[in-house]
N, C-alpha and C positions, 0 to 999 in steps of 0.2 A: 592632607592633615599635617599638623606640625610634626617634624621628625621625632621630637621627644615623646610623642604619644604612639609611635609606630610599633613598639614592641621589639624584641631582640632580633627577629627575622631568622637568618640562617642558623642552623644547628651546628655549623662548622666553627668550632672555637677558634681555629687559626685565622678566621676572618678578623678577630680582635687583636691578633699578635703578628705584627709584620717583622718579627725578629729573624735575623739570618741564622737559622739553626744549622746550616751547613758551614758556618764560619765560627763555631765554638760555643754558640748559645745552646743550652741544654734543655731538654723537654722530658718530663717524667710524668707517669700516670700511676701513682702508687695504689689507687683504689678505683673502683668503677666510677667513671665520671669526674674524678678528682685529677686535676692537671696542674703542673708546676713548671714554669719556665725561669731560667736564670741566665744572667750574663756570664761571660767567661770568667770574670773576676769574682762572681757570686755577690757582687754588691747590689745589683738590681734583682729583685725577686718579685715574681708576679704569678698569680695562681687563680684557679677557679675551684670553688668548693661547692658541690651540689647540695641541695636541700633534700635530705632523705624522705621527707614527708611530701615533697612536691617536685617531681622530676623535672618540671619545666622551669624551676626557679633555682636560686643559688646565690653565691656572692663572689665577685671578682675583687681581688686585693692586689695592689702594687705597692711595693715599699723599697726604700733605699736604706741599706744598713751595712754595717761592717759584719763580716762573718761571725756568727754567734753573739752579736751585739743587739742592742735595742734599735728599732727603726728610727732613722733620723727624720723621716716623714712617711706618711702612708695615705694612699688613695683607695677608697672602697666604693664599689658599685653593686647595687642589688641586681638580681638576675634578669630583670625585664628591661635593662638598659639596651638600647639599640647597639648591635655589634659594630656597625659602621662608626658610631660615635666613639666606642672604645678603641677602634682602630686608629682614629684620628689622634686620640690621646696618646696611645702607645707609639705612634709614628713620631710624634714630637719628642717623646721620651727617648726613643732610639736616636733621634737627631742630637739631643743634648748629650747622650752617652758617647756617641762617636766624636762630637766636638771636644769632649773632655779626655780623649784617649792620650793626648800629649801631656796631660797633667799640668797644663799652663794655668787654667782657671777651672774651678769646680762648678761647672754649669748645673750639675745635679743638686747643688746646694745654693742655688742662686738666691741672694738676699738683696740685690740691687735693683732689680726691675720693679718699678712702682706698681702697686695693686691696680691702678687705673688701666694698665695694659690688659689685665685679666678680665675686667668687665666692660671695656670699651665696645667689644662686638655686640653686646646686648643693647647698649645705649644707641648704637647706630641703627638698630632695628626697632626703635621706639619702645623698648622695655621701660617701665616706670622705675624711678630711683627715689628711695626714701632713706634719709640718714637719721638714725635714732640716737638718743642721748645715752643709751646703755652700751655704746661701743659697737653697734651693729648697723649695717646698712643692708637694705633689702631691694631686690630687683624683681619685678613681676612682668610676665609676658603679657602682650596686649590682649590675649584671650583669657588671661587670669587662670590658667591651668598649670603654670610652671613658675617656680620662684627660686632665686639664688640668694642666700644669706652670706654676708661676709663680716666676720668679727675683726674689725680693723684695729682694735687696741692691742691685740697680741702681736708678738714679734718672733720671727721675721714674717712680715706680710699677713699675719693672721690666718685664721682657718676659714674654710668655706663649706657650705652645705647646699645641695641642690635637691629639689624634689619636683616630680611631675605627677599630676593627678587631678581628679575632679574636686572642686572645693567641698569641704566638709566631709570628705571621704578619705580612707587610707590612701597614701600615695601609691601610684602604680610602680614607681621605682625611685630610688634615692642615690645620691653620690655624696661622699664626704671626703674632704681633703684636709689633713691636719696642718697645723702651723709648720712652716718650713717648706711646704710643697712649692716648687719653683713656679713663679707666676707665668712663664711661657707655657707651662702645662695647663694652667687654668685658662689661658687665652686660647689654646688649641681646643679645649673642652667647650668653652662658650662659643667659639667660632663655629664649631660643629653643631651646636644646638640650633643656631639660626641659619645654617646652610640650607639653601632651597633646592639643592640637587635632589631629584626624586629618588626614593628608595623602592626596591622591589619587595612587595608583600602580597600575600593573599589575605583575604578577609580573615581566614582562620588564624593567620599569624598575629593579628592585631588583638591586644587585650580587650576583653569584652567590655570593660568599663569605659574604653575610649572609642569604641566603634561609632558612637553617635557623632564624633567629630569628623567622620569621613565626608567629603564633599567632592563634587565634580566641577572643575573649572568651567567657566562659561565657554560654550562652543564644543564641549566634549560630551558625546552622547552618554546617557546614563545606562544604557544597555546596548549590547552589540546588535546590530541589525540582523534580522533573520536572513539566512542565505536564501537567495532566490534561485529557482530552477532556471537553467539556461533556456533562452527562448527557443521555441520550436522552429525548425527550419521551414521557410516558406514552401508551400506546396508548389511543385513544378507546374508551369503553364500547361494547359491541355495540348496534346499533340495536334498539329494541323493535319487535316485529311490530305492524303497524297492522291494526286490525280494519275491515272494510268493512261498512257497513250495507246491508242488502238492501231 
């Protein structure tokens, strides 16, 4: 099934955070299930806030801000987002952060990369592309169960909204990126959406609304073959009568 319908998978939140906590990144757990990670300079803040009414849900939020200031951009994912996809996003975030340590260029406030870089991975996998007159362009997956909206009239580079789910039903999960989110992060996100590397899941891990999209590739048996008992050893040949000499 498409990875954007696979559900979060692992319950280990650190699957989503590749940050080097042994090198100055901090990790806090102020409440049950609530987790916050920060860069050494406190400029990058990311956290998970569980939903008290639904233990299997919650919200992931990543933001760039000056301490005690307003976020310069923010990315938000609802709790059913695959953790592998979140890891790809945060891996690119860490890469931009490390590239910016010398303060030569502010990669975390990138405004030069064209938006095309952000959605090109989708076009290369045959997602449809519609440009509307209201300042919005829309990309739909070939199976029509995922869509990305880009508001291209905002600067820098506009804002982005993604959602996955069954048509005419509430989305299984959503992601929102405010204006100013670096396009390389959008590209990491969309590249992960169309990645075909298999994910490890049990059926129980997959959201009920999307289980109908499970399929078995051609040549893969739909159920494991029943183990067969080992063959019985062949009976030994009858003993030949022995002759006695007189």
